[in-house]
C-alpha positions in Angstrom: -26.8 43.4 85.4 -28.7 43.8 82.2 -31.2 46.0 84.0 -28.4 48.2 85.3 -26.9 48.7 81.8 -30.3 49.5 80.4 -30.9 52.1 83.0 -27.5 53.8 82.3 -28.3 53.9 78.5 -31.7 55.4 79.1 -30.1 58.1 81.3 -27.5 58.9 78.7 -29.9 59.1 75.8 -32.9 60.5 77.5 -31.6 63.1 79.9 -31.9 66.7 78.6 -29.1 67.8 80.8 -26.5 66.9 78.2 -28.2 68.8 75.3 -26.4 72.0 76.3 -23.3 71.4 78.5 -22.5 74.0 81.1 -19.0 74.4 79.6 -17.3 73.4 76.4 -15.2 70.9 78.4 -15.0 69.5 81.9 -11.6 69.5 83.2 -12.0 68.2 86.7 -12.6 64.7 88.0 -16.2 63.4 88.1 -17.5 62.2 91.4 -20.4 59.7 91.2 -22.7 59.7 94.1 -25.6 57.3 93.7 -28.4 56.1 95.8 -30.0 53.0 94.4 -33.5 51.8 95.1 -35.4 49.1 93.2 -38.7 50.9 92.6 -40.1 51.6 89.2 -39.2 55.3 89.0 -36.0 57.2 89.0 -34.7 60.7 88.6 -31.3 62.0 87.7 -29.8 65.3 88.8 -26.6 66.9 87.4 -24.9 69.5 89.5 -21.9 71.5 88.1 -19.6 73.2 90.6 -17.6 75.8 88.7 -14.1 76.9 89.7 -14.3 80.6 90.3 -10.5 80.9 90.8 -9.4 79.8 87.4 -6.4 82.2 86.6 -6.7 82.1 82.8 -10.0 82.3 80.9 -10.5 80.7 77.6 -10.6 84.1 75.8 -8.2 86.4 77.6 -8.1 89.7 75.7 -5.0 91.8 75.1 -6.0 94.4 77.7 -6.6 91.7 80.3 -3.1 90.2 79.9 -1.4 92.7 82.2 -3.8 91.6 85.0 -2.7 88.0 84.9 0.6 87.9 83.2 3.6 89.5 85.1 5.7 89.8 82.0 3.1 91.8 80.1 2.5 94.1 83.1 6.3 94.6 83.4 6.5 95.5 79.7 3.6 97.9 80.0 5.1 99.9 82.8 8.6 99.8 81.2 7.0 101.7 78.2 4.7 103.9 80.2 5.6 104.0 83.9 2.5 103.4 86.1 0.4 101.8 83.4 0.9 98.2 84.7 -0.1 99.4 88.2 -3.2 101.3 86.9 -4.5 98.2 85.1 -4.2 96.2 88.3 -6.0 98.9 90.4 -2.9 100.2 92.2 -3.9 103.8 91.5 -1.7 105.4 94.1 1.5 103.9 92.8 0.4 104.4 89.2 -0.1 108.1 89.9 3.3 108.4 91.6 5.2 106.8 88.6 3.2 108.8 86.0 3.7 112.1 87.7 7.4 111.4 88.2 7.6 110.8 84.5 5.6 113.9 83.5 7.5 116.2 85.8 10.9 114.8 84.7 10.1 115.1 81.0 9.0 118.7 81.5 12.2 119.5 83.4 14.3 117.7 80.7 12.8 119.6 77.8 13.1 122.9 79.7 16.8 122.4 80.5 17.6 121.1 77.0 15.9 124.1 75.4 17.7 126.5 77.8 21.0 124.8 77.0 20.5 125.2 73.2 19.5 128.9 73.6 22.4 129.7 75.9 24.8 127.8 73.6 23.7 129.9 70.6 24.0 133.1 72.7 27.5 132.1 73.7 28.5 131.4 70.1 27.1 134.7 68.9 29.1 136.4 71.7 32.3 134.6 70.7 31.8 135.5 67.0 31.7 139.2 68.0 34.5 139.1 70.5 37.1 136.4 69.6 39.2 136.7 66.4 41.6 134.2 64.8 43.5 137.2 63.4 43.9 138.7 66.8 45.2 135.4 68.1 47.5 134.8 65.1 49.0 138.3 65.5 49.6 137.7 69.2 51.3 134.4 68.4 53.7 136.1 66.1 54.4 138.9 68.7 54.8 136.3 71.5 57.4 134.4 69.5 59.3 137.6 68.6 59.2 138.8 72.2 60.6 135.5 73.6 63.0 134.7 70.7 61.0 131.7 69.6 60.5 130.1 66.2 62.7 132.6 64.4 64.2 129.9 62.1 60.8 128.2 61.4 59.6 128.7 57.9 55.9 128.5 58.9 56.5 131.2 61.4 58.1 133.5 58.8 55.3 132.9 56.4 52.6 133.5 59.1 54.3 136.8 60.1 54.1 138.1 56.5 50.4 136.9 56.3 49.1 138.7 59.4 51.4 141.7 59.5 48.9 144.0 57.7 45.7 142.3 58.9 43.3 143.7 61.6 40.5 141.9 63.4 36.9 142.6 62.2 35.1 142.8 65.5 31.7 143.4 63.8 31.8 139.9 62.4 34.9 137.8 63.2 33.9 135.1 60.8 35.3 137.5 58.1 38.7 137.0 59.8 38.6 133.4 58.8 38.3 134.4 55.2 41.3 136.7 55.6 43.3 134.0 57.3 42.2 131.2 55.0 43.0 127.5 55.3 46.7 128.2 54.7 46.8 130.6 57.6 45.1 128.1 59.9 47.7 125.4 59.0 50.5 128.0 59.6 49.1 128.9 63.1 48.9 125.2 64.0 52.5 124.6 62.9 53.7 127.4 65.1 51.5 126.4 68.1 53.0 122.9 68.4 56.5 124.4 68.6 55.7 127.2 71.0 56.3 126.7 74.8 54.7 128.6 77.7 56.9 131.2 79.1 56.3 132.2 82.7 56.7 135.8 83.9 59.9 134.7 85.8 61.4 133.5 82.5 60.8 129.8 83.1 60.1 127.8 80.0 57.3 125.3 80.3 55.8 122.7 77.9 54.6 123.5 74.4 51.0 124.8 73.9 48.6 122.0 74.8 46.1 122.7 72.0 45.8 123.9 68.5 43.3 126.3 66.9 40.3 124.4 65.7 38.2 124.8 62.6 35.7 127.7 62.7 32.3 126.7 63.9 33.3 123.4 65.5 32.3 122.5 69.0 36.0 122.5 70.1 36.6 125.8 68.5 34.0 127.5 70.8 35.0 125.3 73.8 38.8 126.0 73.8 38.7 129.8 73.4 37.1 130.3 76.8 38.7 127.3 78.6 42.5 127.6 78.1 44.6 130.7 78.8 46.5 129.9 75.6 43.6 131.3 73.5 42.9 134.4 75.7 44.8 136.8 73.4 42.1 136.2 70.7 39.5 138.0 72.9 38.7 141.6 71.9 39.6 143.3 75.2 42.9 141.6 75.4 43.9 142.6 71.9 42.7 146.2 72.3 44.5 146.6 75.6 47.8 145.1 74.4 47.9 147.3 71.3 47.1 150.5 73.3 50.0 152.1 75.1 47.7 152.9 78.0 46.2 149.4 78.0 46.5 146.9 80.7 48.2 144.3 78.5 50.4 146.7 76.5 54.0 145.6 76.1 56.5 145.0 73.4 59.5 143.4 75.1 60.1 140.0 76.5 58.7 139.2 80.0 56.0 141.8 79.6 52.5 140.8 80.6 51.0 140.0 77.1 53.8 137.7 76.3 54.3 135.7 79.5 52.0 133.6 81.8 51.7 134.4 85.4 49.2 131.5 86.0 47.0 133.5 88.3 43.9 135.8 88.0 46.0 138.8 87.0 46.3 137.4 83.4 42.6 136.9 82.9 40.7 139.4 80.8 37.0 140.3 81.3 35.9 138.9 77.9 37.6 135.6 78.7 35.7 135.5 82.0 32.4 136.3 80.3 32.9 133.6 77.7 33.9 131.1 80.4 30.7 131.9 82.4 28.5 131.7 79.4 30.0 128.3 78.4 29.6 127.1 81.9 26.0 128.1 82.0 24.9 126.1 78.9 27.1 123.2 79.8 25.3 123.1 83.2 21.9 123.0 81.4 23.1 120.0 79.3 24.4 118.3 82.4 21.0 118.7 84.2 19.2 117.4 81.2 21.5 114.4 81.0 21.0 113.7 84.7 17.2 113.8 84.4 17.4 111.4 81.5 19.2 108.9 83.8 16.5 109.5 86.4 13.8 108.8 83.8 15.4 105.4 83.0 15.5 104.6 86.7 11.7 105.5 86.9 10.9 103.1 84.0 12.9 100.3 85.5 11.5 100.6 89.0 7.9 100.9 87.7 8.4 97.8 85.5 9.7 95.6 88.3 7.0 96.9 90.6 4.3 95.9 88.1 5.9 92.5 87.6 5.8 91.7 91.4 2.4 93.2 91.8 0.8 90.7 89.4 3.1 87.9 90.6 1.9 88.5 94.2 -1.7 88.7 93.1 -1.5 85.4 91.2 0.1 83.8 94.2 -2.8 84.8 96.4 -5.3 83.6 94.0 -3.6 80.2 93.7 -3.6 79.9 97.5 -7.3 80.6 97.6 -7.9 78.2 94.8 -6.1 75.4 96.6 -8.3 75.9 99.6 -11.5 75.5 97.6 -10.1 72.6 95.6 -9.9 71.7 92.0 -12.7 72.4 89.5 -15.2 69.5 89.9 -18.5 68.1 88.7 -20.8 66.2 91.1 -23.3 63.8 89.5 -26.1 62.6 91.8 -28.5 59.9 90.6 -31.5 58.8 92.6 -33.3 55.6 91.7 
């Protein structure tokens, strides 16, 4: 027994194998395989069998994380679609996601730019062809022709205000200066008490909307969307004040002061405004739809990257289980 202990101590102190260990630590079980003989010489041999399937190295860098950690790969592709796939060598899928992102962004910016340009063009068109003075004068004439609002103080005041005014078709923003805030409030007070009169004399509900502040989004939207505001367009006003005009009339139940609720009451300027508004709204809708598609591309790419790394890790674990755990085999020969 004493001889055996002495031999073990000599091996521990004298063997050069332990001066520089193969790794900073040994994490597997140690198998001792010894062959004993009682001669005067011995030799010791240390064999280290590394585990080549270790999933996490001791010093995993930031850029290596998406290769082994599904959550990091998922975050990477959520931010830049295709990046998680590219890091893991899935170049085909990476290219598909990235190209989808690039093409979608280009289309979005194109449609958004077109929408803004078309919207500005529509507003410029409206500022030259729709006048609040023309609309206010028609509102007064409409009330007189149909016997409406005659005892309303706001109507009487509005009638006096617009009686001598004429629209400035060069720059209708000047008409807002003529009308002023007081005129706008008077128009609104009359609008909410004025019903639609059909061409057969039927009285319908009151006007559904009121004149909005100049330059607001609703101001430009309503003028080309609802028949109520058609009399503010240039061609309607010009025609109704011309004895030979299409919309000329001074008595009740005449075309400019009743609603037929069909295409016969629509003027060309109203149609042009409606088409221009529709065009830029369509551009905005397309841009909005492509934004939703971009979100979907980010989500799908993120989950695809997550399951790509997850599946790869599962395969590596399966292979590692077949090889066995990391181990060290120590063989002594005496």
